[in-house]
Structure formats: C-alpha cells, structure tokens
Steps between C-alpha positions, in 0.01 A plus 500: 500500500235446231351155447464409131211265423425373149312225318721290274437249221138601434405477868678172576731660760509789743842660524597684817811717472598334170480148641233245401324421827144373445386274217182342369390135500446476875170409662382775737207436736265804498240577768234775507549548126283576198671258262230230514241344730749266673546584869876475460618522140795282405630768265762404241704815433544543123622861487532830680254751352620805698759570767528786743673616815369640825819495698595262645251271320526383140156408369361357178180419318540140394353322195423131516234239561343310788600137441200378700227655282695624195402868527754736344544845657728783602513549876478820696829621657701235688814565704776296338793617711655769713812713485669421832782755479468787252869589541623160383198405290448182704171341389288219641234329287184368663452129554286415196357193677342716772145628452484838324219754526469735203428867582251687282637842589752639256743696714825431323737719310552342161860468387607734223535340156 
C-alpha cells in the first residue's frame, strides 16, 4: 500500500493518508541543531516547509522560531512520525515534547505534487 503524505493549509498540517495528523503551534525541543546558538532550542513550530518519506519514516523541514533567543529558521530534516503498518496505513506521530535532532542529510523521496 502507498502512503500519501501532503502539506495542507499553507504548511499548517501534515496529512498522512488523507488524514490531518501533525499540526503547527507546538513547542519542539531541538538538540544538535543549527537553528541558533542555544544548546537546546525551544522551537515554536510555525509551519512545515517540506515533507518527505523514507519508509517507514515521515520527515519534515520545519519553519519556526526559538522562543528563548527569538531566532527564526527552517530546520534540517526531522522525523515527525512513522508508518507502523503499510497495509492498514496505521501511523504514529512522534512525541513533540521529546528532544528532536535534525538531520542535515537529505535522503528522502519527496511526495509528488
């Protein structure tokens, strides 16, 4: 089964298999990042700049700002969830309160527009 991943509402949502699953406005702690000089950025997610899939992971580049220092940026790729069962489309989003580590390497297949 194919997993459909799309950005909706100008990057406010990530849709997985035609269901809104991940939204903006959450605070994501980022470690080992290039967003700002803060050791751990308290990153307010304001939009999803790009989404991609490297099965089973769904990843995104996230736009927002560090609320500690005010720096605005777009992150490198962050895993935002995982397709648990490709046959049923079962999806599990990451815990946004856990510490995320952006990955500089672009290894994802971009969804077709």
